[in-house]
N, C-alpha and C positions, 0 to 999 in steps of 0.2 A: 626118549632117553632112558637108559637102563642103570643098573647099580654101579657099573664101572664109570659111567659119566658122573654119577653122584660122588664117587670116590675121588675122581680126578678134580672135580670142582671143589670138593671139600679141602683137598690138599692145596689147591691154588689159593683158596680163601684163607686158610691158616697161614700159608706162606706170605700172602699179601699183607695180612694184618701184622704178623710178627716182624716182617721186614720194616714196616714203619715204626713199630714199637721199639725194636732193639736199638735204633739209632739214638733215640733221646735218652734212655737210661745210660747207655754207654757214654754219651757225651757228658751227662751230669755226674757220672762217677769220677771222671777226670776233672771236671770243672769244680766240683765241691772241694777236692784236694787243692786245686789251684787257688780257690778263694781262701782256704785255710792258710796257705803259704802267704798270700798277700796281706791278710790281717795280721799274721805273725810279724811280718816285716814292718807293718805300720806301727804295731805296738813296740817293737824294738827300736825303731828309728824316729818315729813321729814325723817322718817326711810325708808331706801331703800327697806326693805322687802315688804312694802305695794305697792310700785310702781312695783316691780318685779311681785307680784301677779296680779296686775292690767293688766300689759302687757300680762301676760300669759292667763288670762281668757278673755281678749278682743279678742285674736285670736280665742278662742273657740266660743265666741259670734259672731264674723264675719262669721264664717263658718255656724253656726246654723241659723243665720239670713238669709244668702243667700239661704240655703236649704228651709227655711220656705217660702221665696218669690217664689221660683221656684214651690214648691208644691201647693201654693195658687193660682197661675195664672190659673192652669188647672181647678180649681173648678168652676170658673165663666162661663166657656164654657158649663158646664153640664146643667146650668139653661136654656140655650137656646136650646141645642140639645136634652136633655133627659126630662127636666121638663118645657116645654114651657107653659103648662096650669097653673102651679104654678106661673111662671113669669108673665103671662098675668093677672091672677086674683089677686095676692098678690103683684105685682110689685110696686104699688103705696105706699105700706107700707115698704116693704123690700128694695126696690131700694134706697130711700132716706137714710135709716138707714145705709146701706152698703156704700153709697156715703159719708156720714158724717165720717165714719171710715177712708176712704181714705183721705178726705180733712183735717181732724183735727188730725189724728194720723199718718198715713203712711207718709204723706208729712213732718210732724214734725220729725219723725225718720230719713227719708232719708236725710232731710236737714242738720241735725247735725251729722249724722253717720260718714261722712268723716272726720269732724273735730275731733270727738272723737277717731277715729282709727288712723289717720295719722297726727293730728295737734298738738301733745304734745309739740314739739320743735319749733312750728311756731306761737303759740298764747300765750297770757298771761295765767297764771294759772286759773284765775277766768273765762276766756272765755272757756277754756277747760272743767272745772268743770261744767259750765253752759251747755255745749254741752252734756256731759254725763247725766246731769239732764234731759234735753229735750228728749233724747233717752229713758231714763227710764220712763219718764212721757208719752211719745208717746205709749209705749207698754201697759201701763195701760189704756190710752184713747181708744186704739184699742180694748182692752178687753171689755170695757164699751159698745161700739156700737155693737160689735158682739154678746155679751150676750143679749143685749136689743132685737136684731132681733130674736135670738133663743128663748128667753123667751116669746116674743109675740106669736110665733107659738105654744107654749105650753099653755099659758094663754092669749088668744087674747082678747083685749078690746080697746076702743078708736077709733073704726072704725064704718062705716055704710056700708050697702050693696047697691050697685046700680046694679041691676041685679045679676050677679054672681061675680062682682068685689068688692074687699075690698077697700074702699076709706077712707083715714084718716079723722077723725072728731076731735080728741083731741090728739095732739102729746104728751102731758104730760102723759096721761093715756096709750098711746101706749108704750112709753119708760119705764115708771115706772109701768109696769104691775105687777100683784100680785106675780109672781114667780121671778121677776128680782133681787131684792136685795139679796135673798137667793142664787140664782144661781151665781150671780156675786161674792159674798163673798166666796162661795164654790170653784169656779173656780180659783180665784186669790190665795187663800190659797193653793190649789192643785198645782198650778204652782210654788209658792215659796217653798213648801215642796219638790217637785220634784227636784228643783235646789239644795236645801239644802242637800239632800241625795247624789246627784252627787258630790257635793263639799266635803262632809264629807266622802263619800266612796273613793274618790280619795285620800284624805288626809290619810285615814287609810291604803290604799294600799302603799303609799309612806313610812309610818311609819313601816309597816311590812317588806318592802324591805330595810329599813335603809337609805333612800335617802330623800333629801330636808326636813330634820327634823324640822328646825325652822319654815319654811313656812307651812309645813304639820300640825304641832301642832297648829298653829294659826288658820288654816282653820278648823280643827276638833273641837277646842273649840268653835269657832263661830257657827259652825253647831249644836253642842250640845245645846248651849245657845238659838239659834233661834228655833231649833226643840222642845225644852222644852216649848216654848211659842206657836208655830204654830200648832203642832200636837194636843195638847188638845183643842186649839181653833177650829180646824177643826172638832173635835168630837162634840163640841157644835153646830157649824154651820150646820154640817151634820144632827143633830137631828132636828134643826129648819127647814131645807130644807125638811126633810122627812115629818114633820107635815104639811108643806105647800103643798107638793105633795099629801098627803093624803086628803087634803081639795079639791084640784082642779083636781087631777087625781087618784082617789081611785083605779081604776082597775090596774094601773101601780104598785101601792104599793102591791096589792094583788098578782100580778105576782112576785114581788120581794120576797114576803114571801111564795110563793107557797100555798096560802090560797084559797082553792077551794070552800068550803061551810061553812056555819055558824055551830057552835058547840052548839047552843042553847042559849037562853037568860040567861045572868049572868054567862055563862061558860067561857067567854073570848076565847082566841085562843092561841095556842102554838107558841113558837119561833122555827122554823124549822132550825136545824143546817145543816142537809144534807138530800137530797132526790133525787129521779129520777123522775121529773115531767113527767106525761103521759097526754098530752093535749087532745088527742082523747078520752081517758077514763075518763078524768076529775078527776085525782087522783095522788097521789105521791106514788112511790114504794121506799122501803128501807129507810123509813123516820126515822130520828133521831131528836126528838123534846123535848123541855122543856115546860111542861104545863103552860099556863097563862103568860109565860114570854113575848110572842109576844104582848099581850095586854098591859103589863107594859111598854114595850119599845116604842110602837107606840101611845098608847092612855094615857100613864102615869096612868093607872088604871088596877087593876087585873081582872076586869070583863068587860073591854072595848071591843068593837066590831068594825070591819071594814067590808065594803061591800066585799063579796067574789067574786071570778071570775065568779061563776055561776049566779051572780046577773045581768049579762048582756049577750046578745046573743053571741054565739061563734064567729060570724063575727066581734064583737066589742072588742075581747080580743087580747092582744099582744102575740107574740111567747113567751111562758112562760119559756122554758128551758134556752135560752141564757140570759134572764133578771135575772132569779133566780141564775144561776151560776156566772154571771158577778158581781152581787151584793155581793156575798160571797167572790169573789176574791178581790174586793175593800176593804171590811171590814177586811178580813184576813190580807192584807198587812198593813192596817192602824193599826191593833193591834200589828203586829210585829214592825212597826216603833215606836209606843208608848213604847213598852218594851225596844227597843234598846236605845231610848232617855233617859228613866228613868235609865237604867243600866249605861249609859255613865255619866249621871249627878251624880250618886252615886260614880262611880269610880273617877270622877274629884274631887268631894268633899273630897275623901280619898287621893287625890294626886297620883292616880294610873291610870289615863286615858291612858297614853302612854304605860303602862306596861300591861294593861288588854287585853290579847290576844283574849278572847271571844268577848269583846266589839268591838275591831278593826275588827274582822272577821265579826261581825254582820253588821257594817257599810259597809264593802266591799261587802257583799252578797246583801245588800239592795240598793246598789248605783244606780241601774237602776230600782228599783221596783216602783218608783214614776210614771214612764212612763206606766207601766203595770196597776197600780191602776187608772191612769188618763183615759186610754183607757177603762178599765172596767166600770168606772163611766159614761163615755160617751155612752157606749153601753146600760147601764141601762136606761139612759135618753132618748136616741133616739129610741132604739128598743121598750122600754116600752111605747112610745107614739103611736105606731102603733095600729090600722090601719089608724091613722090620720096623715097628714102632718101639718095641722093646726087644733089643737085639737077641735073635736066636730063640725067642720065646713067644712073641705075639706079632703076627704080621699086620701091616697097616690096613690091608683090606678087611681083616677080621676085627679091627677096632672100630669100624664105622658103625654109626647108629643104625639099627634095623628100620626098615621101611622108610628110609630117608629118600626123598624125591629130589632128583637133579634139578628140576625147575625151581624148587624152594631154595636150594643152595645158590643157583644162578641169580635169583632175585635178591637174596641177601648180599651176595657178592657185589652186585651192581649198586645196591644201596650203600654198602661200605665204601666203595670206590667214590661215589658221589659225595658222601659226607666228608670223607677224608680229603678229597680234593678241595673242598670249601674251607674246612677247618684248618688243615695244615698248609693250604695255600696262603690263607690269611696270616697264620703264625710265621711262616717262612718270610713272607713279605715284611712283617713287622720286625723280625730279626735282622733282615737285610737293611732296613731303615736304621735300626739301632746301631749296627756295625758301621754303616756308612757315616753316621753322625759322629761316632767315636766317643771316647771318654771326655767327660766335662771337667775342666780344671776348677779347683776351688770348692769341691764338695766336702772337704774335710771340716768337721765341726771344730770350733775352738777348743773344746774339751770333750773327749770321747766318753759320754756318760751323762746321767741326769743332773749331777751336781754342778757341772760346768766350771768355767774358769773365773766366773764372776763378771764376764763381759756382758754389758747391757745391750739391749736392742738399740741400734742407732736411731737417734731422734730424727724425724723428718724435718725438712726445711720449714721455717715459720711462714705461714700464709699471712695475707693481709688481715684476715679475721683474727689470727693469733696476736698480731702486733696491736690490733685495736683492743683486744682483751688485756694485753700487758699494759697498755696505756691506761686502761680502766682499773688496773691493780690486780687482774686475774692472771694466773700462770697456767698455760696449757699443760696437760699431762704429757710427761716425757714418752715419746714414741707412740702416742695415741693415734688412732686412725682418723683420717679426715671425716 
């Protein structure tokens, strides 16, 4: 094995680890805000159904949060073992950004997580709601810093070079780099939509089984209402993000579109619905395309043009096939989500949401689709950046640790795969069992907080021994254990 093997295996290993990791934080971003809404509704209405839902989804949150932490710990080691040159050259920028995430977000989440999960009967209602708010805020702050670091690697600015080392010059420009606002909005909406479809899909599953009807109907209606806002918003944000990418990373967009060469001045370019990209031959096979529609979508003009893949040398092009296919998977799932949301809103308006078998089936089938779309979008973003790890400034092959052996990376990759299969297999099995069991009715305490409503613990039925004690003039302690 040579250095190119070590590079490929290191990329596969990082991609494998981050693919697992991104799913759980993205889910908990949306889930924390969902819990915040549920507790707010409970405090406003005191209807037990809202607290029962809160308790149920807080268990799902706890498991997902734990698996996200476990999968995230491993990632930091790879920067030192596999990508030491990246750490050495860009550590002055990336290190502080990731440290800010820990100091301002992870500590905030960890500090209030215990109160949120276990303190409902031990603290005042306002304190518990504040804890839930802080956990939800922490997930969003964490997203802010992580996306800032990633966006800087795509559109670097605000630094100066001292030799081969990136040194911060303007932190404001580093954090708020050109792609940051679009990437942040796109990611947060993706996380919320992913969670929305998990909740809506779970609700549809319960309704089709005829269980937990009241809670399931509330979950489904809220999912439809939120999806009707968030999914169209994501279409708009995605378009803006695409235009920003076209400005700063045109070769990535060309790979997304399978656009190899110009069609001539004023001819525009087609929207390729399907094709088999052939990178070596610089062409598409089995292409199905709509003339000029690509120009309209990307440049908002029928005769607009973008730089084709052949406008740069082959060594500066990303792997086209995975970017091309992943982009269509993401878009396809987004279209299906939009159709299901619109059909559900129509059925709800007609008063037939619960009876609409096709709508319920659609939510159930798409319940996990947000995770697939999220991964597909992530692959478009990161594979499309290649061959650069810091766009235009540092190539991926030059960021690899020196003297790294491919056999070492292969061994660690096999170890990660084995451990992840065991840990996450068990975690997903437990989540499945939890979702299958569903929310439990009657988990609402008589008074939310330590002071209570004055209700006493119900006394147990009198035993024969108690009756004998009473006959002898002794009174058993109320509620005492046998």
